[in-house]
ZAMARGU-4260 file (C-alpha; in steps of 0.2 Angstrom, whole numbers, plus 5000, padded with zeros to 4 digits):
<rodrens>
0) 5042/4865/5116 | 5049/4854/5102 | 5060/4863/5089 | 5054/4861/5071 | 5066/4858/5056
5) 5072/4876/5054 | 5075/4872/5035 | 5057/4868/5032 | 5051/4885/5038 | 5047/4895/5022
10) 5037/4910/5027 | 5036/4922/5042 | 5024/4915/5055 | 5019/4914/5074 | 5028/4899/5080
15) 5033/4895/5098 | 5048/4883/5101 | 5064/4882/5112 | 5081/4883/5104 | 5095/4877/5115
20) 5112/4886/5114 | 5130/4881/5116 | 5132/4890/5132 | 5118/4881/5140 | 5105/4895/5139
25) 5088/4893/5130 | 5081/4905/5117 | 5062/4904/5118 | 5056/4909/5100 | 5038/4916/5099
30) 5038/4922/5081 | 5048/4921/5064 | 5047/4939/5058 | 5059/4938/5043 | 5068/4924/5034
35) 5078/4919/5019 | 5073/4900/5017 | 5087/4888/5021 | 5099/4901/5026 | 5093/4914/5039
40) 5078/4917/5051 | 5075/4933/5061 | 5065/4928/5077 | 5056/4937/5091 | 5061/4928/5107
45) 5064/4928/5125 | 5082/4925/5132 | 5088/4926/5150 | 5072/4934/5155 | 5073/4949/5142
50) 5064/4952/5125 | 5076/4950/5111 | 5078/4948/5092 | 5088/4933/5086 | 5096/4930/5069
55) 5097/4911/5067 | 5109/4906/5053 | 5107/4888/5046 | 5115/4878/5032 | 5133/4874/5027
60) 5139/4892/5027 | 5130/4897/5044 | 5146/4901/5053 | 5153/4912/5039 | 5137/4922/5037
65) 5135/4924/5056 | 5153/4930/5057 | 5151/4943/5043 | 5135/4949/5051 | 5144/4951/5068
70) 5159/4960/5060 | 5146/4972/5052 | 5138/4976/5068 | 5155/4979/5076 | 5160/4991/5062
75) 5144/5001/5066 | 5148/5001/5085 | 5166/5007/5081 | 5159/5021/5070 | 5147/5027/5084
80) 5132/5023/5073 | 5117/5018/5083 | 5113/4999/5082 | 5104/4987/5094 | 5116/4979/5107
85) 5123/4962/5103 | 5120/4951/5118 | 5126/4934/5112 | 5134/4925/5098 | 5137/4907/5097
90) 5131/4890/5091 | 5115/4881/5092 | 5118/4866/5104 | 5109/4852/5094 | 5115/4856/5077
95) 5133/4861/5079 | 5142/4866/5063 | 5125/4869/5055 | 5118/4883/5066 | 5124/4899/5073
100) 5114/4913/5082 | 5116/4931/5086 | 5105/4939/5099 | 5101/4957/5100 | 5092/4968/5113
105) 5074/4972/5108 | 5072/4991/5107 | 5056/5001/5107 | 5058/5007/5089 | 5048/5006/5073
110) 5054/4999/5057 | 5057/5013/5045 | 5049/5004/5031 | 5033/5001/5041 | 5033/5019/5047
115) 5036/5027/5030 | 5021/5017/5023 | 5010/5023/5038 | 5015/5041/5035 | 5011/5038/5016
120) 4994/5031/5019 | 4990/5045/5031 | 4997/5058/5019 | 5008/5066/5032 | 5020/5074/5021
125) 5031/5084/5034 | 5033/5069/5044 | 5039/5059/5029 | 5051/5072/5024 | 5058/5072/5042
130) 5060/5053/5041 | 5069/5054/5025 | 5081/5067/5032 | 5084/5056/5047 | 5089/5041/5036
135) 5099/5052/5024 | 5109/5058/5040 | 5112/5040/5045 | 5119/5036/5028 | 5130/5051/5029
140) 5137/5045/5045 | 5141/5029/5038 | 5149/5037/5023 | 5160/5048/5034 | 5166/5032/5043
145) 5170/5024/5026 | 5155/5012/5028 | 5140/5008/5017 | 5124/4997/5019 | 5125/4987/5003
150) 5107/4981/5006 | 5100/4998/5007 | 5081/4996/5011 | 5071/5006/5023 | 5067/4990/5033
155) 5086/4989/5038 | 5083/5004/5049 | 5073/5006/5066 | 5067/5023/5071 | 5064/5029/5089
160) 5060/5048/5089 | 5076/5056/5085 | 5087/5040/5085 | 5089/5030/5069 | 5096/5012/5072
165) 5105/5003/5058 | 5102/4984/5058 | 5108/4970/5047 | 5126/4969/5049 | 5128/4957/5035
170) 5126/4972/5022 | 5139/4983/5031 | 5155/4985/5021 | 5169/4997/5018 | 5170/5006/5002
175) 5184/5000/4990 | 5198/5012/4987 | 5194/5016/4969 | 5181/5028/4964 | 5175/5030/4982
180) 5165/5046/4979 | 5156/5039/4965 | 5151/5024/4976 | 5145/5035/4990 | 5134/5045/4977
185) 5127/5029/4971 | 5123/5022/4988 | 5114/5038/4993 | 5104/5037/4976 | 5099/5019/4981
190) 5091/5026/4997 | 5082/5040/4988 | 5076/5028/4975 | 5066/5019/4988 | 5055/5034/4991
195) 5037/5035/4984 | 5036/5042/4967 | 5027/5058/4973 | 5040/5061/4986 | 5055/5062/4973
200) 5053/5081/4974 | 5061/5079/4991 | 5077/5072/4984 | 5085/5089/4983 | 5082/5092/5001
205) 5090/5075/5006 | 5104/5078/4994 | 5108/5095/5001 | 5107/5088/5019 | 5119/5075/5014
210) 5131/5087/5006 | 5130/5098/5022 | 5133/5082/5034 | 5148/5076/5023 | 5156/5093/5019
215) 5153/5092/5001 | 5149/5108/4991 | 5132/5108/4984 | 5129/5113/4966 | 5113/5112/4955
220) 5123/5103/4942 | 5129/5089/4954 | 5111/5087/4960 | 5104/5086/4943 | 5116/5071/4939
225) 5112/5063/4956 | 5093/5065/4952 | 5096/5056/4935 | 5106/5042/4944 | 5092/5040/4957
230) 5079/5038/4943 | 5089/5026/4934 | 5092/5015/4949 | 5073/5015/4953 | 5069/5010/4935
235) 5082/4996/4935 | 5076/4989/4952 | 5058/4989/4946 | 5063/4981/4929 | 5073/4968/4938
240) 5059/4963/4949 | 5044/4965/4937 | 5053/4958/4921 | 5064/4945/4928 | 5061/4940/4947
245) 5042/4937/4946 | 5044/4925/4932 | 5054/4914/4943 | 5051/4906/4960 | 5054/4919/4973
250) 5047/4925/4989 | 5031/4932/4981 | 5029/4919/4967 | 5029/4900/4964 | 5033/4894/4946
255) 5029/4878/4938 | 5035/4874/4921 | 5034/4859/4908 | 5036/4857/4890 | 5018/4861/4887
260) 5014/4874/4900 | 5021/4888/4910 | 5013/4894/4926 | 5017/4908/4939 | 5006/4909/4954
265) 5006/4922/4968 | 5012/4914/4985 | 4995/4918/4994 | 4984/4912/4980 | 4979/4894/4985
270) 4970/4889/4969 | 4969/4870/4968 | 4973/4861/4951 | 4974/4877/4941 | 4974/4873/4923
275) 4969/4880/4906 | 4954/4867/4905 | 4948/4873/4922 | 4949/4892/4916 | 4941/4888/4899
280) 4926/4879/4908 | 4924/4894/4919 | 4924/4906/4904 | 4912/4895/4894 | 4898/4899/4906
285) 4890/4915/4899 | 4885/4921/4916 | 4903/4923/4920 | 4909/4932/4905 | 4911/4951/4903
290) 4918/4951/4886 | 4919/4939/4872 | 4930/4943/4857 | 4943/4937/4845 | 4958/4944/4854
295) 4953/4941/4872 | 4939/4933/4883 | 4936/4941/4900 | 4926/4933/4914 | 4924/4933/4933
300) 4924/4917/4944 | 4925/4912/4962 | 4941/4903/4965 | 4950/4899/4981 | 4937/4910/4991
305) 4941/4925/4980 | 4932/4934/4966 | 4945/4932/4952 | 4945/4940/4934 | 4951/4928/4921
310) 4958/4936/4905 | 4962/4924/4891 | 4971/4930/4876 | 4965/4920/4861 | 4974/4916/4844
315) 4965/4924/4830 | 4973/4916/4815 | 4989/4907/4809 | 4999/4923/4807 | 4994/4929/4824
320) 4999/4912/4831 | 5016/4913/4824 | 5018/4931/4831 | 5013/4926/4848 | 5024/4910/4848
325) 5040/4921/4847 | 5035/4936/4857 | 5030/4940/4875 | 5012/4937/4878 | 5000/4951/4883
330) 4996/4940/4898 | 5014/4941/4903 | 5015/4959/4900 | 5000/4961/4912 | 5008/4950/4925
335) 5025/4960/4924 | 5016/4977/4924 | 5005/4973/4939 | 5020/4968/4949 | 5029/4984/4943
340) 5015/4995/4949 | 5014/4986/4966 | 5032/4988/4969 | 5031/5007/4965 | 5016/5009/4976
345) 5003/5013/4962 | 4986/5005/4965 | 4981/4991/4954 | 4971/4974/4955 | 4982/4961/4964
350) 4990/4949/4951 | 4986/4931/4955 | 4992/4920/4941 | 5000/4919/4924 | 4997/4903/4913
355) 5004/4901/4896 | 5001/4886/4885 | 5017/4881/4876 | 5026/4869/4864 | 5044/4870/4871
360) 5049/4888/4869 | 5034/4892/4857 | 5020/4901/4866 | 5001/4898/4862 | 4986/4904/4872
365) 4989/4914/4888 | 4979/4918/4904 | 4981/4932/4916 | 4972/4931/4933 | 4969/4946/4945
370) 4958/4950/4960 | 4941/4957/4955 | 4938/4975/4960 | 4920/4977/4965 | 4919/4996/4962
375) 4913/5008/4949 | 4924/5014/4935 | 4928/5033/4934 | 4914/5037/4922 | 4901/5027/4932
380) 4908/5036/4948 | 4906/5054/4940 | 4889/5049/4933 | 4882/5046/4951 | 4874/5061/4959
385) 4885/5068/4973 | 4892/5085/4978 | 4905/5094/4969 | 4918/5093/4983 | 4918/5074/4982
390) 4921/5075/4963 | 4935/5088/4965 | 4944/5077/4978 | 4943/5061/4967 | 4948/5071/4952
395) 4963/5077/4961 | 4968/5060/4967 | 4966/5054/4948 | 4977/5069/4942 | 4990/5064/4956
400) 4990/5046/4949 | 4994/5053/4931 | 5008/5065/4939 | 5015/5050/4948 | 5016/5040/4932
405) 5024/5055/4924 | 5038/5055/4937 | 5040/5036/4936 | 5040/5037/4917 | 5027/5024/4914
410) 5013/5026/4901 | 4997/5016/4902 | 4993/5015/4884 | 4974/5014/4885 | 4967/5027/4897
415) 4948/5024/4894 | 4937/5027/4909 | 4933/5008/4911 | 4952/5005/4915 | 4951/5016/4930
420) 4941/5010/4945 | 4937/5021/4960 | 4940/5013/4977 | 4937/5023/4993 | 4939/5039/4983
425) 4955/5034/4975 | 4959/5028/4957 | 4965/5010/4954 | 4973/5006/4937 | 4968/4990/4928
430) 4970/4982/4910 | 4989/4984/4910 | 4994/4974/4894 | 4998/4990/4884 | 5008/4998/4899
435) 5026/5002/4896 | 5041/5008/4907 | 5052/5021/4897 | 5070/5024/4898 | 5071/5039/4887
440) 5061/5055/4894 | 5058/5062/4876 | 5049/5046/4870 | 5040/5044/4887 | 5033/5062/4886
445) 5025/5059/4869 | 5017/5043/4876 | 5011/5052/4892 | 5003/5066/4882 | 4994/5053/4872
450) 4988/5046/4889 | 4982/5063/4895 | 4973/5066/4879 | 4964/5049/4879 | 4959/5052/4897
455) 4951/5069/4893 | 4942/5061/4878 | 4931/5052/4891 | 4923/5069/4896 | 4920/5075/4878
460) 4901/5075/4881 | 4903/5081/4900 | 4910/5098/4900 | 4907/5101/4918 | 4917/5085/4923
465) 4930/5090/4910 | 4932/5107/4919 | 4934/5098/4936 | 4948/5087/4929 | 4957/5102/4920
470) 4958/5111/4937 | 4964/5095/4946 | 4978/5092/4933 | 4983/5110/4935 | 4984/5108/4953
475) 4993/5092/4953 | 5006/5095/4940 | 5009/5113/4946 | 5020/5117/4931 | 5030/5133/4929
480) 5026/5144/4914 | 5039/5143/4901 | 5036/5156/4887 | 5049/5147/4876 | 5042/5129/4878
485) 5024/5123/4880 | 5021/5113/4896 | 5015/5095/4896 | 4998/5100/4900 | 4998/5113/4886
490) 5003/5100/4874 | 4989/5088/4880 | 4977/5103/4878 | 4972/5103/4896 | 4980/5119/4902
</rodrens>
């Protein structure tokens, strides 16, 4: 099987080819499972008759990166931390000095990121907590050996029943001598920040377990500081991704920019010749339009074999044009917030494209494209005749959504019924141009209460439905009574 140009591979794929190695053996690759384009590929393969995973390093710095990865693996072995056996390290025969490979024994273990998502989807809370305690235990082992995983994602661990394997030796480094304890606390906080927002209540269990494993005295004060650090790290990571990364070419997004136009397109959206003219033509057909207004025009069109919602933000007058030209467009806010919610595992319509008409740095009209959700909004859903139990279940899922936004300190800004779709019994948030992520809890709480009040206004003429939601919010928030301070639900006039 002919070997492809490794630098031309830019996405995970099933691809069979042979890679000749410097020792005369052959690595029979069957699949590219992960990659950093032009730098590193992780391959599923067969080598000397056994199943393996191989890290293939390419480019000018291949040898340095391979050596660093190997040193990290050796550090894990020296610390008695489980990691897949390294079977071979060497060069690729036909591109010496430009290609290195590390071959690891394939083990029957599940990727922790995949496992966590499966447990989340199936709502298996005890199993998720057990997994988090396992990962916390492994991080504690690393810290006791003066090691840290600097690229601390769930995907860099494999889980086989009670054994957790650390992978990705490239990210394994020793702590620096200064402020070592602070570095360890931050490293643990990075791990816990990767939990789903609703699981953050388990942070205390994980922190207490870490303290026990590392012989640190647990105190509520120290935990409170660690919780705040975890939240800050989560917010910063979400902001770095949603407010910066997805506006540049990256794994998830392709960006094209000229003097007159800026365009960001989701990597899996294969629209051809996407342009403002094409979108304007689609919106000009009255059959496609949902809404025609001075501020925005909304319509649906079939594009790249998908039903796509187009939202065009219009210019009302000269003053509005000037204001738009120097501020972030509402389309860009929708684009950022959709990616923020996706990263934080909050259901929303998939963002497909952002297009801005520009004159240099000055912005004009803007377009936001998202996948169309063919489902009733929450008012339509509750208007259908169905048994009370179904309504109670959907109401609870909706209350959990608000509670999760509360934990994540995100306000929606326009919680009318039409902005919440019900898909398979669960709420999906849309219309995100007023959404905000908040740093300060006191300001966020005011915004969150406003969201709750606006949501309950949807049921002003439906007292039975309002009662179902009140009960659901009480159950989801489960707030402790404080006779000195009113709770969030009391301030929102729900409790």
